[in-house]
C-alpha positions as protocol buffer text, in pm:
chain_id: "A"
residue {
  index: 1
  type: UNK
  ca { x: 14074 y: 7760 z: 8301 }
}
residue {
  index: 2
  type: UNK
  ca { x: 14025 y: 8045 z: 8509 }
}
residue {
  index: 3
  type: UNK
  ca { x: 13725 y: 8262 z: 8601 }
}
residue {
  index: 4
  type: UNK
  ca { x: 13614 y: 8500 z: 8364 }
}
residue {
  index: 5
  type: UNK
  ca { x: 13434 y: 8719 z: 8562 }
}
residue {
  index: 6
  type: UNK
  ca { x: 13582 y: 9018 z: 8760 }
}
residue {
  index: 7
  type: UNK
  ca { x: 13441 y: 9180 z: 9030 }
}
residue {
  index: 8
  type: UNK
  ca { x: 13589 y: 9526 z: 9099 }
}
residue {
  index: 9
  type: UNK
  ca { x: 13562 y: 9688 z: 9439 }
}
residue {
  index: 10
  type: UNK
  ca { x: 13681 y: 9670 z: 9804 }
}
residue {
  index: 11
  type: UNK
  ca { x: 13531 y: 9448 z: 10063 }
}
residue {
  index: 12
  type: UNK
  ca { x: 13411 y: 9758 z: 10312 }
}
residue {
  index: 13
  type: UNK
  ca { x: 13170 y: 9917 z: 10068 }
}
residue {
  index: 14
  type: UNK
  ca { x: 12830 y: 9815 z: 10116 }
}
residue {
  index: 15
  type: UNK
  ca { x: 12735 y: 9764 z: 9745 }
}
residue {
  index: 16
  type: UNK
  ca { x: 13027 y: 9549 z: 9695 }
}
residue {
  index: 17
  type: UNK
  ca { x: 12983 y: 9337 z: 9995 }
}
residue {
  index: 18
  type: UNK
  ca { x: 12601 y: 9256 z: 9842 }
}
residue {
  index: 19
  type: UNK
  ca { x: 12741 y: 9124 z: 9500 }
}
residue {
  index: 20
  type: UNK
  ca { x: 13041 y: 8920 z: 9666 }
}
residue {
  index: 21
  type: UNK
  ca { x: 12769 y: 8770 z: 9945 }
}
residue {
  index: 22
  type: UNK
  ca { x: 12537 y: 8656 z: 9575 }
}
residue {
  index: 23
  type: UNK
  ca { x: 12905 y: 8486 z: 9471 }
}
residue {
  index: 24
  type: UNK
  ca { x: 12972 y: 8309 z: 9736 }
}
residue {
  index: 25
  type: UNK
  ca { x: 12618 y: 8211 z: 9881 }
}
residue {
  index: 26
  type: UNK
  ca { x: 12527 y: 8080 z: 9525 }
}
residue {
  index: 27
  type: UNK
  ca { x: 12941 y: 7928 z: 9536 }
}
residue {
  index: 28
  type: UNK
  ca { x: 12985 y: 8145 z: 9170 }
}
residue {
  index: 29
  type: UNK
  ca { x: 13355 y: 8175 z: 9124 }
}
residue {
  index: 30
  type: UNK
  ca { x: 13518 y: 8508 z: 9020 }
}
residue {
  index: 31
  type: UNK
  ca { x: 13788 y: 8734 z: 9091 }
}
residue {
  index: 32
  type: UNK
  ca { x: 13793 y: 9023 z: 9298 }
}
residue {
  index: 33
  type: UNK
  ca { x: 14022 y: 9324 z: 9175 }
}
residue {
  index: 34
  type: UNK
  ca { x: 14028 y: 9608 z: 9382 }
}
residue {
  index: 35
  type: UNK
  ca { x: 13968 y: 9929 z: 9326 }
}
residue {
  index: 36
  type: UNK
  ca { x: 14032 y: 10248 z: 9519 }
}
residue {
  index: 37
  type: UNK
  ca { x: 13661 y: 10444 z: 9500 }
}
residue {
  index: 38
  type: UNK
  ca { x: 13734 y: 10793 z: 9433 }
}
residue {
  index: 39
  type: UNK
  ca { x: 14116 y: 10777 z: 9347 }
}
residue {
  index: 40
  type: UNK
  ca { x: 14242 y: 10861 z: 8987 }
}
residue {
  index: 41
  type: UNK
  ca { x: 14544 y: 10740 z: 9044 }
}
residue {
  index: 42
  type: UNK
  ca { x: 14615 y: 10393 z: 8917 }
}
residue {
  index: 43
  type: UNK
  ca { x: 14415 y: 10148 z: 9021 }
}
residue {
  index: 44
  type: UNK
  ca { x: 14159 y: 10441 z: 9108 }
}
residue {
  index: 45
  type: UNK
  ca { x: 13802 y: 10432 z: 9034 }
}
residue {
  index: 46
  type: UNK
  ca { x: 13869 y: 10758 z: 8886 }
}
residue {
  index: 47
  type: UNK
  ca { x: 14143 y: 10664 z: 8703 }
}
residue {
  index: 48
  type: UNK
  ca { x: 14116 y: 10632 z: 8264 }
}
residue {
  index: 49
  type: UNK
  ca { x: 14145 y: 10313 z: 8225 }
}
residue {
  index: 50
  type: UNK
  ca { x: 13870 y: 10234 z: 8498 }
}
residue {
  index: 51
  type: UNK
  ca { x: 13644 y: 10541 z: 8373 }
}
residue {
  index: 52
  type: UNK
  ca { x: 13642 y: 10426 z: 7999 }
}
residue {
  index: 53
  type: UNK
  ca { x: 13484 y: 10072 z: 8101 }
}
residue {
  index: 54
  type: UNK
  ca { x: 13282 y: 10220 z: 8376 }
}
residue {
  index: 55
  type: UNK
  ca { x: 13225 y: 10553 z: 8258 }
}
residue {
  index: 56
  type: UNK
  ca { x: 13076 y: 10622 z: 8603 }
}
residue {
  index: 57
  type: UNK
  ca { x: 13337 y: 10544 z: 8795 }
}
residue {
  index: 58
  type: UNK
  ca { x: 13120 y: 10394 z: 9038 }
}
residue {
  index: 59
  type: UNK
  ca { x: 13188 y: 10009 z: 9264 }
}
residue {
  index: 60
  type: UNK
  ca { x: 13060 y: 9779 z: 9230 }
}
residue {
  index: 61
  type: UNK
  ca { x: 13159 y: 9676 z: 8860 }
}
residue {
  index: 62
  type: UNK
  ca { x: 13155 y: 9358 z: 8659 }
}
residue {
  index: 63
  type: UNK
  ca { x: 13359 y: 9243 z: 8349 }
}
residue {
  index: 64
  type: UNK
  ca { x: 13374 y: 8922 z: 8158 }
}
residue {
  index: 65
  type: UNK
  ca { x: 13693 y: 8864 z: 8038 }
}
residue {
  index: 66
  type: UNK
  ca { x: 13525 y: 8647 z: 7718 }
}
residue {
  index: 67
  type: UNK
  ca { x: 13295 y: 8849 z: 7616 }
}
residue {
  index: 68
  type: UNK
  ca { x: 13403 y: 9152 z: 7703 }
}
residue {
  index: 69
  type: UNK
  ca { x: 13070 y: 9243 z: 7885 }
}
residue {
  index: 70
  type: UNK
  ca { x: 13081 y: 9512 z: 8137 }
}
residue {
  index: 71
  type: UNK
  ca { x: 12802 y: 9622 z: 8395 }
}
residue {
  index: 72
  type: UNK
  ca { x: 12805 y: 9850 z: 8704 }
}
residue {
  index: 73
  type: UNK
  ca { x: 12554 y: 9922 z: 8938 }
}
residue {
  index: 74
  type: UNK
  ca { x: 12522 y: 9653 z: 9265 }
}
residue {
  index: 75
  type: UNK
  ca { x: 12124 y: 9594 z: 9196 }
}
residue {
  index: 76
  type: UNK
  ca { x: 12174 y: 9592 z: 8805 }
}
residue {
  index: 77
  type: UNK
  ca { x: 12454 y: 9345 z: 8853 }
}
residue {
  index: 78
  type: UNK
  ca { x: 12313 y: 9150 z: 9100 }
}
residue {
  index: 79
  type: UNK
  ca { x: 12003 y: 9093 z: 8908 }
}
residue {
  index: 80
  type: UNK
  ca { x: 12176 y: 9009 z: 8589 }
}
residue {
  index: 81
  type: UNK
  ca { x: 12388 y: 8726 z: 8751 }
}
residue {
  index: 82
  type: UNK
  ca { x: 12044 y: 8546 z: 8932 }
}
residue {
  index: 83
  type: UNK
  ca { x: 11919 y: 8602 z: 8578 }
}
residue {
  index: 84
  type: UNK
  ca { x: 12226 y: 8482 z: 8379 }
}
residue {
  index: 85
  type: UNK
  ca { x: 12256 y: 8173 z: 8643 }
}
residue {
  index: 86
  type: UNK
  ca { x: 11874 y: 8099 z: 8664 }
}
residue {
  index: 87
  type: UNK
  ca { x: 11916 y: 8156 z: 9023 }
}
residue {
  index: 88
  type: UNK
  ca { x: 11522 y: 8221 z: 9072 }
}
residue {
  index: 89
  type: UNK
  ca { x: 11550 y: 8094 z: 9484 }
}
residue {
  index: 90
  type: UNK
  ca { x: 11687 y: 8488 z: 9539 }
}
residue {
  index: 91
  type: UNK
  ca { x: 11550 y: 8646 z: 9211 }
}
residue {
  index: 92
  type: UNK
  ca { x: 11196 y: 8453 z: 9206 }
}
residue {
  index: 93
  type: UNK
  ca { x: 11043 y: 8402 z: 8833 }
}
residue {
  index: 94
  type: UNK
  ca { x: 10681 y: 8465 z: 8933 }
}
residue {
  index: 95
  type: UNK
  ca { x: 10592 y: 8756 z: 8795 }
}
residue {
  index: 96
  type: UNK
  ca { x: 10435 y: 8907 z: 9131 }
}
residue {
  index: 97
  type: UNK
  ca { x: 10686 y: 8793 z: 9378 }
}
residue {
  index: 98
  type: UNK
  ca { x: 10982 y: 8922 z: 9126 }
}
residue {
  index: 99
  type: UNK
  ca { x: 10796 y: 9298 z: 9144 }
}
residue {
  index: 100
  type: UNK
  ca { x: 10803 y: 9299 z: 9486 }
}
residue {
  index: 101
  type: UNK
  ca { x: 11224 y: 9237 z: 9505 }
}
residue {
  index: 102
  type: UNK
  ca { x: 11221 y: 9484 z: 9251 }
}
residue {
  index: 103
  type: UNK
  ca { x: 11008 y: 9767 z: 9456 }
}
residue {
  index: 104
  type: UNK
  ca { x: 11212 y: 9718 z: 9702 }
}
residue {
  index: 105
  type: UNK
  ca { x: 11528 y: 9764 z: 9486 }
}
residue {
  index: 106
  type: UNK
  ca { x: 11431 y: 10084 z: 9345 }
}
residue {
  index: 107
  type: UNK
  ca { x: 11343 y: 10227 z: 9655 }
}
residue {
  index: 108
  type: UNK
  ca { x: 11696 y: 10156 z: 9845 }
}
residue {
  index: 109
  type: UNK
  ca { x: 11895 y: 10376 z: 9709 }
}
residue {
  index: 110
  type: UNK
  ca { x: 11766 y: 10715 z: 9857 }
}
residue {
  index: 111
  type: UNK
  ca { x: 11600 y: 10541 z: 10173 }
}
residue {
  index: 112
  type: UNK
  ca { x: 11789 y: 10260 z: 10318 }
}
residue {
  index: 113
  type: UNK
  ca { x: 12150 y: 10353 z: 10125 }
}
residue {
  index: 114
  type: UNK
  ca { x: 12090 y: 10655 z: 10360 }
}
residue {
  index: 115
  type: UNK
  ca { x: 12219 y: 10449 z: 10654 }
}
residue {
  index: 116
  type: UNK
  ca { x: 12571 y: 10477 z: 10495 }
}
residue {
  index: 117
  type: UNK
  ca { x: 12515 y: 10836 z: 10353 }
}
residue {
  index: 118
  type: UNK
  ca { x: 12388 y: 10963 z: 10727 }
}
residue {
  index: 119
  type: UNK
  ca { x: 12570 y: 10770 z: 10988 }
}
residue {
  index: 120
  type: UNK
  ca { x: 12854 y: 10598 z: 10886 }
}
residue {
  index: 121
  type: UNK
  ca { x: 13059 y: 10824 z: 10607 }
}
residue {
  index: 122
  type: UNK
  ca { x: 13050 y: 11089 z: 10840 }
}
residue {
  index: 123
  type: UNK
  ca { x: 13253 y: 10931 z: 11014 }
}
residue {
  index: 124
  type: UNK
  ca { x: 13517 y: 10742 z: 10815 }
}
residue {
  index: 125
  type: UNK
  ca { x: 13478 y: 11010 z: 10522 }
}
residue {
  index: 126
  type: UNK
  ca { x: 13573 y: 11301 z: 10689 }
}
residue {
  index: 127
  type: UNK
  ca { x: 13674 y: 11478 z: 10333 }
}
residue {
  index: 128
  type: UNK
  ca { x: 13313 y: 11448 z: 10232 }
}
residue {
  index: 129
  type: UNK
  ca { x: 13250 y: 11749 z: 10438 }
}
residue {
  index: 130
  type: UNK
  ca { x: 12833 y: 11674 z: 10462 }
}
residue {
  index: 131
  type: UNK
  ca { x: 12665 y: 12027 z: 10588 }
}
residue {
  index: 132
  type: UNK
  ca { x: 12512 y: 11977 z: 10896 }
}
residue {
  index: 133
  type: UNK
  ca { x: 12145 y: 12020 z: 10690 }
}
residue {
  index: 134
  type: UNK
  ca { x: 12293 y: 11704 z: 10437 }
}
residue {
  index: 135
  type: UNK
  ca { x: 12302 y: 11510 z: 10737 }
}
residue {
  index: 136
  type: UNK
  ca { x: 11953 y: 11567 z: 10925 }
}
residue {
  index: 137
  type: UNK
  ca { x: 11757 y: 11518 z: 10537 }
}
residue {
  index: 138
  type: UNK
  ca { x: 11984 y: 11215 z: 10522 }
}
residue {
  index: 139
  type: UNK
  ca { x: 11864 y: 11076 z: 10889 }
}
residue {
  index: 140
  type: UNK
  ca { x: 11566 y: 11139 z: 10838 }
}
residue {
  index: 141
  type: UNK
  ca { x: 11550 y: 10946 z: 10565 }
}
residue {
  index: 142
  type: UNK
  ca { x: 11686 y: 10670 z: 10715 }
}
residue {
  index: 143
  type: UNK
  ca { x: 11424 y: 10688 z: 11012 }
}
residue {
  index: 144
  type: UNK
  ca { x: 11138 y: 10680 z: 10774 }
}
residue {
  index: 145
  type: UNK
  ca { x: 11281 y: 10437 z: 10580 }
}
residue {
  index: 146
  type: UNK
  ca { x: 11351 y: 10195 z: 10874 }
}
residue {
  index: 147
  type: UNK
  ca { x: 10980 y: 10284 z: 11031 }
}
residue {
  index: 148
  type: UNK
  ca { x: 10870 y: 10167 z: 10693 }
}
residue {
  index: 149
  type: UNK
  ca { x: 11066 y: 9838 z: 10691 }
}
residue {
  index: 150
  type: UNK
  ca { x: 10936 y: 9794 z: 11068 }
}
residue {
  index: 151
  type: UNK
  ca { x: 10582 y: 9812 z: 11004 }
}
residue {
  index: 152
  type: UNK
  ca { x: 10535 y: 9743 z: 10656 }
}
residue {
  index: 153
  type: UNK
  ca { x: 10819 y: 9505 z: 10473 }
}
residue {
  index: 154
  type: UNK
  ca { x: 10861 y: 9283 z: 10787 }
}
residue {
  index: 155
  type: UNK
  ca { x: 10568 y: 9327 z: 10941 }
}
residue {
  index: 156
  type: UNK
  ca { x: 10418 y: 8990 z: 10848 }
}
residue {
  index: 157
  type: UNK
  ca { x: 10678 y: 8780 z: 10680 }
}
residue {
  index: 158
  type: UNK
  ca { x: 11045 y: 8632 z: 10763 }
}
residue {
  index: 159
  type: UNK
  ca { x: 11225 y: 8860 z: 10524 }
}
residue {
  index: 160
  type: UNK
  ca { x: 11181 y: 9154 z: 10270 }
}
residue {
  index: 161
  type: UNK
  ca { x: 10896 y: 9007 z: 10078 }
}
residue {
  index: 162
  type: UNK
  ca { x: 10811 y: 8651 z: 10186 }
}
residue {
  index: 163
  type: UNK
  ca { x: 10930 y: 8397 z: 10373 }
}
residue {
  index: 164
  type: UNK
  ca { x: 11277 y: 8335 z: 10110 }
}
residue {
  index: 165
  type: UNK
  ca { x: 11562 y: 8490 z: 10131 }
}
residue {
  index: 166
  type: UNK
  ca { x: 11612 y: 8704 z: 9835 }
}
residue {
  index: 167
  type: UNK
  ca { x: 11865 y: 8973 z: 9695 }
}
residue {
  index: 168
  type: UNK
  ca { x: 11621 y: 9202 z: 9872 }
}
residue {
  index: 169
  type: UNK
  ca { x: 11772 y: 9101 z: 10172 }
}
residue {
  index: 170
  type: UNK
  ca { x: 12100 y: 9071 z: 10069 }
}
residue {
  index: 171
  type: UNK
  ca { x: 12070 y: 9512 z: 9940 }
}
residue {
  index: 172
  type: UNK
  ca { x: 11937 y: 9561 z: 10241 }
}
residue {
  index: 173
  type: UNK
  ca { x: 12106 y: 9396 z: 10489 }
}
residue {
  index: 174
  type: UNK
  ca { x: 12476 y: 9516 z: 10378 }
}
residue {
  index: 175
  type: UNK
  ca { x: 12322 y: 9883 z: 10479 }
}
residue {
  index: 176
  type: UNK
  ca { x: 12127 y: 9821 z: 10781 }
}
residue {
  index: 177
  type: UNK
  ca { x: 12343 y: 9554 z: 10918 }
}
residue {
  index: 178
  type: UNK
  ca { x: 12682 y: 9724 z: 10925 }
}
residue {
  index: 179
  type: UNK
  ca { x: 12493 y: 9994 z: 11217 }
}
residue {
  index: 180
  type: UNK
  ca { x: 12478 y: 9687 z: 11473 }
}
residue {
  index: 181
  type: UNK
  ca { x: 12669 y: 9730 z: 11830 }
}
residue {
  index: 182
  type: UNK
  ca { x: 12896 y: 9422 z: 11709 }
}
residue {
  index: 183
  type: UNK
  ca { x: 13039 y: 9613 z: 11411 }
}
residue {
  index: 184
  type: UNK
  ca { x: 12996 y: 10006 z: 11383 }
}
residue {
  index: 185
  type: UNK
  ca { x: 12815 y: 10037 z: 11683 }
}
residue {
  index: 186
  type: UNK
  ca { x: 12586 y: 10344 z: 11518 }
}
residue {
  index: 187
  type: UNK
  ca { x: 12230 y: 10321 z: 11567 }
}
residue {
  index: 188
  type: UNK
  ca { x: 11983 y: 10121 z: 11860 }
}
residue {
  index: 189
  type: UNK
  ca { x: 11758 y: 9835 z: 11718 }
}
residue {
  index: 190
  type: UNK
  ca { x: 11611 y: 9822 z: 12036 }
}
residue {
  index: 191
  type: UNK
  ca { x: 11289 y: 9977 z: 11947 }
}
residue {
  index: 192
  type: UNK
  ca { x: 11236 y: 9838 z: 11617 }
}
residue {
  index: 193
  type: UNK
  ca { x: 11193 y: 9446 z: 11677 }
}
residue {
  index: 194
  type: UNK
  ca { x: 11069 y: 9326 z: 11363 }
}
residue {
  index: 195
  type: UNK
  ca { x: 11378 y: 9459 z: 11211 }
}
residue {
  index: 196
  type: UNK
  ca { x: 11608 y: 9307 z: 11558 }
}
residue {
  index: 197
  type: UNK
  ca { x: 11424 y: 8980 z: 11470 }
}
residue {
  index: 198
  type: UNK
  ca { x: 11545 y: 9051 z: 11070 }
}
residue {
  index: 199
  type: UNK
  ca { x: 11864 y: 9130 z: 11154 }
}
residue {
  index: 200
  type: UNK
  ca { x: 11931 y: 8793 z: 11353 }
}
residue {
  index: 201
  type: UNK
  ca { x: 11805 y: 8589 z: 11071 }
}
residue {
  index: 202
  type: UNK
  ca { x: 12038 y: 8761 z: 10831 }
}
residue {
  index: 203
  type: UNK
  ca { x: 12358 y: 8674 z: 11077 }
}
residue {
  index: 204
  type: UNK
  ca { x: 12265 y: 8303 z: 10962 }
}
residue {
  index: 205
  type: UNK
  ca { x: 12268 y: 8341 z: 10589 }
}
residue {
  index: 206
  type: UNK
  ca { x: 12562 y: 8156 z: 10482 }
}
residue {
  index: 207
  type: UNK
  ca { x: 12914 y: 8375 z: 10451 }
}
residue {
  index: 208
  type: UNK
  ca { x: 12767 y: 8648 z: 10648 }
}
residue {
  index: 209
  type: UNK
  ca { x: 13048 y: 8662 z: 10888 }
}
residue {
  index: 210
  type: UNK
  ca { x: 13352 y: 8586 z: 10577 }
}
residue {
  index: 211
  type: UNK
  ca { x: 13177 y: 8903 z: 10331 }
}
residue {
  index: 212
  type: UNK
  ca { x: 13146 y: 9133 z: 10624 }
}
residue {
  index: 213
  type: UNK
  ca { x: 13532 y: 9069 z: 10777 }
}
residue {
  index: 214
  type: UNK
  ca { x: 13627 y: 9414 z: 10725 }
}
residue {
  index: 215
  type: UNK
  ca { x: 13308 y: 9509 z: 10952 }
}
residue {
  index: 216
  type: UNK
  ca { x: 13459 y: 9266 z: 11209 }
}
residue {
  index: 217
  type: UNK
  ca { x: 13767 y: 9388 z: 11121 }
}
residue {
  index: 218
  type: UNK
  ca { x: 13673 y: 9794 z: 11170 }
}
residue {
  index: 219
  type: UNK
  ca { x: 13482 y: 9729 z: 11505 }
}
residue {
  index: 220
  type: UNK
  ca { x: 13313 y: 10036 z: 11696 }
}
residue {
  index: 221
  type: UNK
  ca { x: 13307 y: 10352 z: 11543 }
}
residue {
  index: 222
  type: UNK
  ca { x: 13028 y: 10560 z: 11800 }
}
residue {
  index: 223
  type: UNK
  ca { x: 13255 y: 10730 z: 11986 }
}
residue {
  index: 224
  type: UNK
  ca { x: 13577 y: 10742 z: 11791 }
}
residue {
  index: 225
  type: UNK
  ca { x: 13652 y: 10781 z: 11357 }
}
residue {
  index: 226
  type: UNK
  ca { x: 13858 y: 10556 z: 11265 }
}
residue {
  index: 227
  type: UNK
  ca { x: 14217 y: 10646 z: 11129 }
}
residue {
  index: 228
  type: UNK
  ca { x: 14294 y: 10593 z: 10756 }
}
residue {
  index: 229
  type: UNK
  ca { x: 14513 y: 10293 z: 10860 }
}
residue {
  index: 230
  type: UNK
  ca { x: 14211 y: 10099 z: 11025 }
}
residue {
  index: 231
  type: UNK
  ca { x: 14010 y: 10129 z: 10732 }
}
residue {
  index: 232
  type: UNK
  ca { x: 14286 y: 10006 z: 10476 }
}
residue {
  index: 233
  type: UNK
  ca { x: 14357 y: 9720 z: 10702 }
}
residue {
  index: 234
  type: UNK
  ca { x: 13992 y: 9615 z: 10709 }
}
residue {
  index: 235
  type: UNK
  ca { x: 13983 y: 9641 z: 10349 }
}
residue {
  index: 236
  type: UNK
  ca { x: 14311 y: 9450 z: 10303 }
}
residue {
  index: 237
  type: UNK
  ca { x: 14144 y: 9187 z: 10601 }
}
residue {
  index: 238
  type: UNK
  ca { x: 13848 y: 9190 z: 10380 }
}
residue {
  index: 239
  type: UNK
  ca { x: 14023 y: 9068 z: 10098 }
}
residue {
  index: 240
  type: UNK
  ca { x: 14228 y: 8793 z: 10193 }
}
residue {
  index: 241
  type: UNK
  ca { x: 13917 y: 8618 z: 10385 }
}
residue {
  index: 242
  type: UNK
  ca { x: 13687 y: 8662 z: 10040 }
}
residue {
  index: 243
  type: UNK
  ca { x: 14041 y: 8475 z: 9868 }
}
residue {
  index: 244
  type: UNK
  ca { x: 14064 y: 8215 z: 10098 }
}
residue {
  index: 245
  type: UNK
  ca { x: 13694 y: 8162 z: 10055 }
}
residue {
  index: 246
  type: UNK
  ca { x: 13741 y: 8148 z: 9632 }
}
residue {
  index: 247
  type: UNK
  ca { x: 14040 y: 7881 z: 9696 }
}
residue {
  index: 248
  type: UNK
  ca { x: 13833 y: 7702 z: 9878 }
}
residue {
  index: 249
  type: UNK
  ca { x: 13525 y: 7692 z: 9627 }
}
residue {
  index: 250
  type: UNK
  ca { x: 13814 y: 7568 z: 9391 }
}
residue {
  index: 251
  type: UNK
  ca { x: 13915 y: 7268 z: 9604 }
}
residue {
  index: 252
  type: UNK
  ca { x: 13542 y: 7151 z: 9612 }
}
């Protein structure tokens, strides 16, 4: 019997990578359906068929083929999956510990998420035409968020909310980790020893390399923006590797 859960998105998307990482880490089978973000053509996130199921037209989204249940927004998806499957190692059952995870997830969108908007998107999405003022505000938000992580969240604990990995770390890393020199190379973490240590910890989490294949393929964009062909190729390679991991899970 085929797995009923479909994840819609592309591996290059940061929120999509967070969901894919969670699923692979927990060895939960799924089907990855490629959706072109922002496109109104067939297979795009703005196509009427997609909007019928997911009115906001965003990725990632999930669909349970058996029940018909659909859901968008990466954090909602990750919390839902943890609740449904009782993955309390990554989303604690203790109220206080869970509240700390939720606190980061709420913080993320107008803070750490700015890493993609202010540092990566201007290189890979020339069509978005961000103004200089907008980028300055975004980059200021990044610096403020990184200072909070460096001096607060990661100052006295191994991971964001304590000594154990949670979905907060996965969500944060797909944004922050992409900036490393081995990936896009658009941010210098040397002045931030706590974040640097945490990045090294996260590099050791199972399926890190597989989930970030598209970034390895994309490479350094610090001095030259990648071509659309390069981005498409990186997404394709990421998709292939995810498919290989899913096939391997079925064989076990």
